[in-house]
C-alpha positions in Angstrom: 36.3 -0.1 8.2 34.2 -3.2 8.4 34.7 -4.7 5.0 32.2 -7.6 5.5 29.1 -5.4 5.4 29.7 -3.8 1.9 30.8 -7.1 0.4 27.6 -8.8 1.6 25.4 -6.0 0.4 27.3 -6.2 -3.0 25.7 -9.7 -3.5 22.5 -7.8 -4.6 24.4 -5.6 -7.0 26.2 -8.6 -8.4 23.0 -10.4 -9.2 21.5 -7.3 -10.8 24.5 -6.5 -12.9 25.1 -10.2 -13.9 21.4 -10.5 -14.8 21.3 -7.4 -17.0 24.5 -8.2 -18.9 23.4 -11.8 -19.4 20.1 -10.7 -20.9 21.8 -8.0 -23.1 24.2 -10.7 -24.5 21.5 -13.3 -25.0 18.7 -10.9 -26.3 18.8 -12.0 -30.0 18.7 -15.7 -29.0 15.8 -15.2 -26.5 13.9 -13.1 -29.1 14.3 -15.8 -31.8 13.1 -18.5 -29.4 10.0 -16.4 -28.4 9.3 -15.5 -32.0 9.8 -11.7 -31.7 12.3 -9.2 -32.9 15.3 -8.2 -30.8 14.1 -4.6 -30.4 10.6 -5.9 -29.6 12.0 -7.8 -26.7 13.4 -4.6 -25.2 9.9 -4.6 -23.5 11.3 -7.2 -21.2 14.2 -4.9 -20.2 11.7 -2.1 -19.9 9.3 -4.0 -17.6 12.2 -4.6 -15.1 12.9 -0.8 -15.1 9.2 0.0 -14.8 9.0 -2.2 -11.7 12.0 -0.4 -10.2 10.5 3.0 -10.9 7.3 2.0 -9.1 8.7 0.3 -6.0 12.0 2.1 -5.3 10.2 5.2 -3.8 8.8 3.0 -0.9 12.1 1.2 -0.3 13.4 3.8 2.2 10.0 3.9 4.0 9.8 0.1 4.3 13.4 -0.1 5.6 12.7 2.5 8.2 9.4 0.9 9.2 10.2 -2.8 9.2 14.0 -2.9 9.4 16.6 -2.6 6.6 18.0 -6.1 7.3 14.6 -7.8 7.0 13.6 -5.9 3.8 17.0 -6.6 2.2 16.6 -10.4 2.7 13.0 -10.4 1.4 14.1 -8.4 -1.6 16.8 -11.0 -2.5 14.2 -13.8 -2.2 11.7 -12.0 -4.5 14.5 -11.4 -7.1 15.4 -15.1 -7.0 11.8 -16.2 -7.5 11.5 -13.8 -10.4 14.7 -15.4 -11.9 13.2 -18.8 -11.7 10.1 -17.6 -13.4 12.2 -16.1 -16.2 14.0 -19.4 -16.6 10.7 -21.3 -17.2 9.1 -18.7 -19.4 7.8 -20.0 -22.8 6.3 -16.8 -24.2 7.1 -13.1 -24.4 4.2 -12.3 -22.0 5.5 -14.7 -19.4 9.0 -13.4 -19.8 7.9 -9.7 -19.4 5.9 -10.5 -16.3 8.8 -12.5 -14.7 11.1 -9.6 -15.4 8.7 -7.3 -13.6 8.7 -9.6 -10.6 12.5 -9.5 -10.6 12.3 -5.7 -10.7 10.1 -5.7 -7.6 13.0 -7.4 -5.7 15.6 -5.3 -7.3 13.7 -2.1 -6.3 14.4 -3.0 -2.7 17.9 -4.6 -2.9 20.2 -1.8 -4.0 18.7 1.2 -2.3 18.2 -0.6 1.0 21.7 -1.9 0.7 23.0 1.6 0.3 20.9 2.7 3.2 22.5 0.0 5.4 26.0 1.2 4.2 25.3 4.8 5.0 24.1 4.1 8.5 27.0 1.8 9.3 29.9 3.7 7.7 31.8 6.9 8.7 31.7 9.6 6.1 35.5 9.6 5.9 35.4 5.9 4.9 32.5 6.3 2.4 34.6 6.3 -0.8 36.3 3.0 0.2 33.0 1.5 1.3 31.4 2.5 -2.0 34.3 0.9 -3.9 34.0 -2.3 -2.0 30.2 -2.3 -2.6 30.7 -2.1 -6.3 33.6 -4.5 -6.8 31.5 -7.7 -6.7 28.8 -5.8 -8.7 31.3 -5.2 -11.4 32.2 -8.9 -11.5 28.7 -9.4 -12.9 29.4 -7.6 -16.1 32.8 -9.4 -16.2 31.4 -12.9 -15.9 27.9 -12.3 -17.3 28.7 -11.9 -21.1 31.0 -14.9 -21.5 29.0 -17.2 -19.2 25.7 -16.1 -20.6 27.0 -16.2 -24.2 28.5 -19.7 -23.6 25.3 -21.1 -22.1 23.1 -19.5 -24.8 25.3 -20.7 -27.6 25.9 -24.2 -26.5 23.0 -25.0 -24.2 19.8 -22.9 -23.7 19.1 -19.3 -22.6 16.6 -20.6 -20.0 19.5 -21.7 -17.8 21.2 -18.3 -17.5 18.7 -17.1 -15.0 19.2 -20.0 -12.6 22.7 -18.7 -11.8 20.9 -16.2 -9.4 19.5 -19.0 -7.3 22.6 -20.2 -5.4 24.0 -16.6 -5.3 20.7 -15.4 -3.7 20.6 -18.2 -1.2 24.2 -17.4 -0.1 23.4 -13.7 0.1 20.4 -14.3 2.4 22.4 -16.6 4.6 25.4 -14.1 4.9 23.0 -11.2 5.6 21.3 -13.2 8.3 24.6 -13.9 10.1 26.7 -10.7 9.6 24.5 -7.7 8.9 23.7 -5.6 12.0 20.2 -5.0 13.1 19.5 -1.4 12.3 16.8 0.2 14.5 13.6 1.2 12.9 12.8 4.9 13.0 9.1 4.8 13.3 8.4 6.9 10.1 5.2 8.7 9.5 2.3 6.9 7.8 3.1 6.0 4.2 2.2 8.6 1.6 -0.2 6.4 -0.3 -1.4 9.0 -2.8 2.2 10.0 -3.4 3.2 6.4 -3.9 0.5 6.0 -6.6 1.3 9.2 -8.3 5.1 8.8 -8.3 4.7 5.2 -9.5 2.4 6.1 -12.4 4.6 9.1 -13.3 7.9 7.2 -13.4 6.5 4.0 -15.0 4.5 6.0 -17.5 7.5 7.9 -18.8 9.7 4.8 -18.8 7.1 2.6 -20.5 6.0 5.2 -22.9 9.4 6.3 -24.2 10.3 2.6 -24.5 7.3 1.4 -26.5 6.7 4.5 -28.7 8.7 2.9 -31.4 7.9 -0.8 -30.5 6.9 -2.6 -33.7 4.3 -4.7 -31.8 2.4 -1.7 -30.4 0.8 1.3 -32.1 2.9 4.5 -31.5 -0.2 6.1 -29.8 0.2 3.7 -26.8 3.7 5.0 -26.1 2.7 8.6 -26.6 -0.3 8.3 -24.3 1.7 6.5 -21.6 4.3 9.2 -21.7 1.7 12.0 -21.5 0.0 10.3 -18.5 3.4 9.9 -16.8 4.2 13.6 -17.2 0.8 14.7 -15.9 1.1 12.5 -12.9 4.6 13.7 -12.3 3.4 17.3 -12.3 0.5 16.3 -10.0 2.9 14.6 -7.6 5.2 17.7 -7.5 2.3 19.8 -6.3 1.3 17.0 -3.9 4.8 16.7 -2.4 5.0 20.4 -1.7 1.9 20.2 0.5 2.4 16.8 2.2 4.4 16.8 5.5 6.2 13.5 4.6 6.1 12.8 0.9 7.3 9.4 -0.4 9.9 11.3 -2.4 10.9 14.6 -1.0 12.2 17.1 -3.5 13.6 19.2 -0.7 16.6 16.9 -0.8 17.7 18.8 -3.9 18.3 21.9 -1.8 21.6 20.2 -1.0 24.0 21.5 -3.6 26.3 18.6 -3.8 23.5 16.0 -3.9 21.8 18.1 -6.7 25.0 18.4 -8.8 25.9 14.7 -8.4 22.3 13.6 -9.1 21.8 15.7 -12.3 25.2 14.8 -13.7 24.9 11.1 -12.8 21.4 10.9 -14.3 22.6 12.3 -17.7 25.7 10.1 -17.7 23.7 7.0 -16.9 21.5 7.5 -19.9 24.5 6.8 -22.1 25.6 4.0 -19.8 22.2 2.4 -19.9 22.3 2.4 -23.7 25.7 0.8 -24.1 24.9 -2.7 -22.7 21.9 -2.8 -25.1 23.8 -1.5 -28.2 27.1 -3.2 -28.0 26.0 -6.9 -28.0 23.4 -6.2 -30.7 26.1 -4.5 -32.9 28.5 -7.4 -32.4 25.9 -10.0 -33.2 23.8 -8.3 -35.9 26.4 -5.9 -37.4 29.5 -8.1 -37.1 27.8 -11.6 -37.3 29.3 -13.0 -34.1 27.5 -15.5 -31.9 26.5 -14.7 -28.3 29.6 -16.4 -26.8 32.0 -14.5 -29.1 30.1 -11.2 -28.4 30.3 -11.8 -24.6 34.1 -12.6 -24.7 34.6 -9.1 -26.2 32.2 -7.0 -24.1 33.4 -8.4 -20.8 36.5 -6.3 -21.2 34.7 -3.1 -19.9 34.4 -4.7 -16.5 38.2 -5.2 -16.2 38.7 -1.5 -16.4 35.9 -0.9 -14.0 37.3 -3.3 -11.4 40.8 -1.7 -11.7 39.4 1.6 -10.7 38.2 0.4 -7.3 41.7 -0.3 -6.0 42.8 3.3 -6.5 39.7 5.4 -6.2 40.2 6.5 -2.6 43.8 7.7 -3.2 43.0 9.4 -6.4 40.0 11.3 -5.0 42.0 12.3 -1.9 44.8 13.7 -4.2 42.6 15.7 -6.6 39.1 16.0 -5.2 35.8 15.0 -6.8 35.3 17.8 -9.3 38.5 17.4 -11.4 38.3 13.6 -11.6 34.5 13.6 -12.4 34.9 16.1 -15.3 37.9 14.2 -16.7 36.1 10.8 -16.4 33.0 12.2 -18.1 35.0 13.5 -21.0 36.9 10.2 -21.5 33.7 8.2 -21.1 32.0 10.3 -23.9 34.9 9.9 -26.3 35.3 6.2 -25.8 31.5 5.8 -26.4 31.9 7.8 -29.6 34.8 5.5 -30.6 32.3 2.6 -30.8 30.9 4.3 -33.9 34.2 3.6 -35.7 34.3 -0.1 -35.2 33.7 -2.5 -38.1 34.1 -6.2 -38.6 37.6 -5.5 -39.8 38.6 -3.7 -36.6 41.0 -5.9 -34.6 39.3 -7.3 -31.6 42.2 -6.4 -29.2 41.7 -2.7 -30.2 38.0 -2.9 -29.5 38.7 -4.5 -26.1 41.3 -1.8 -25.2 38.7 0.9 -25.9 36.1 -1.0 -23.8 38.6 -1.3 -20.9 39.3 2.4 -21.1 35.6 3.2 -21.1 34.9 0.9 -18.2 37.8 2.6 -16.2 36.4 6.1 -16.9 32.8 5.2 -16.1 33.7 3.4 -12.9 35.6 6.4 -11.7 32.7 8.7 -12.6 30.1 6.6 -10.7 32.2 5.9 -7.7 32.9 9.6 -7.3 29.3 10.7 -8.1 27.8 8.2 -5.6 30.1 9.2 -2.8 29.8 12.9 -3.6 26.0 12.8 -3.6 25.9 11.5 0.0 28.8 13.6 1.3 26.6 16.2 3.0 23.6 14.1 3.8 22.5 13.8 7.4 21.5 10.4 8.8 17.9 11.6 9.1 17.9 12.2 5.3 19.6 9.0 4.4 16.5 7.0 3.4 15.1 9.9 1.3 18.5 10.4 -0.4 19.0 6.7 -1.3 15.4 6.4 -2.6 15.6 9.5 -4.7 19.1 8.6 -6.1 17.9 5.0 -6.9 14.8 6.3 -8.7 16.9 8.7 -10.8 19.4 6.0 -11.5 17.0 3.4 -12.7 14.9 5.8 -14.7 18.0 7.1 -16.5 19.2 3.6 -17.2 15.7 2.7 -18.6 15.7 5.8 -20.7 19.1 4.9 -22.0 17.8 1.6 -23.4 14.7 3.3 -24.8 16.7 6.2 -26.2 19.1 3.8 -28.0 16.4 1.6 -29.4 14.5 4.6 -30.7 17.6 5.9 -32.5 18.1 2.5 -34.1 14.4 2.4 -35.2 14.6 6.0 -36.7 17.9 5.3 -38.4 16.8 2.1 -40.0 13.4 3.6 -41.0 15.2 6.6 -42.7 17.6 4.2 -44.5 14.7 2.1 -45.7 16.5 -1.1 -44.8 16.7 -3.7 -42.0 18.8 -3.0 -39.0 22.4 -2.7 -40.1 25.9 -1.6 -38.8 25.5 2.0 -39.8 22.4 2.3 -37.6 24.5 1.3 -34.6 27.2 3.8 -35.5 24.6 6.5 -35.5 23.3 5.5 -32.1 26.7 5.4 -30.5 27.5 8.9 -31.8 24.2 10.4 -30.5 24.6 8.7 -27.1 28.2 10.0 -26.7 27.0 13.5 -27.4 24.4 13.2 -24.7 26.9 11.8 -22.1 29.2 14.8 -22.7 26.4 17.1 -21.3 26.9 15.4 -17.9 29.9 17.5 -17.1 28.0 20.8 -17.2 26.6 20.6 -13.6 30.1 19.7 -12.4 31.9 22.6 -14.0 29.9 25.0 -11.8 30.5 23.0 -8.6 32.8 24.2 -5.8 36.3 22.7 -6.0 36.1 21.7 -2.3 32.7 19.9 -2.6 32.7 16.6 -0.8 36.2 17.2 0.8 35.1 15.7 4.0 34.5 12.4 2.2 37.3 12.5 -0.4 39.9 13.7 2.1 41.2 16.2 -0.5 43.1 19.0 1.2 43.2 21.5 -1.6 42.2 25.1 -1.4 39.1 25.1 0.7 35.9 26.7 -0.7 37.7 27.9 -3.9 34.9 28.5 -6.4 35.0 27.0 -9.9 36.4 29.1 -12.6 
């Protein structure tokens, strides 16, 4: 297997993961400097997700039309420009707009990178390739919290975004030299109406759910945006059934393994999207730690995640996807619930052990779910599959942040007090319960699903009990 390609593509994932964990760690400091509350500033996190929701659907079409290598390099450049704009922002409006620009670049980077990987990798090597793709991406969460916390505590938060500049320049250079030129496929004309409808639908739901409890905006704004999103989503569904080449084709869900992996992964990612938002806030607001101290604790989760990548192929080959995914989902849910038991008196090594275990389980789950989802996908469906999977992934992560923030708002409102530790405990408990639901689509899945990718030689086509 050519290891250079997935490692180069992982530069994009590294920047995205590094960026998100840096912001989560530095959120209270950024909010204080911009004179807004920490929960209000979640609008900056949401604006990034909204941009992803709008532009991811056309990523596959653009890669097919103009070439995946070219679009990948342009996407990195846009993300770097957005990072520079974030660094020089002096108001919450500027910061939110800059994050949206970053999201435009991010919308192309990850799905196009996966498309390149699918079209240059044999299915039997997909698990290893996916593992290599995510190793540098997981270094982002490993280095993001301590580096971001250190810079925010001892320098200024503005500088944390400039880290992306040299990384992006190196990524563009390496992509230019080493990535193969993938032939364009001359796709049909872009589904412009579908692009507009899907963009309004996804962004409306993500924005609406995120701001419905935002102190700076009336609740009616969030409610109205959510309703508009659902209406456009329903309209798009009817449009896609009639259009010969919709921007997002729901026919991809006729593939049983893609459907199971997508539904399960979407539910599980809602809890995963909530945790990077909740944990740094709990450690800083509930425990009284500074950003650097918080980052030195939360980085532990990435250690477990990285460890997974060196054994994923052998483990999936020995047991198959179904058993490991169910087990990882259960462990992930219970380690999330364990966060509700932490107090300032809890030994920090114990917290870090729990975070390492959680990172280990979640990494196994996502490595397996990603590979499983593409196991039966034909090359002609690759761009549709990567676009659909990326849309679901980013919407679920955005909903995770919105869901967690809403729980905090409701909990603090019911207690009649400012945000306190008990509110975070409530949020972690609810999020853990939601993540446990993710195993339900997997229980009904065939035991041999994805065997061609995992290499598992168990009893073929034995149905689930």
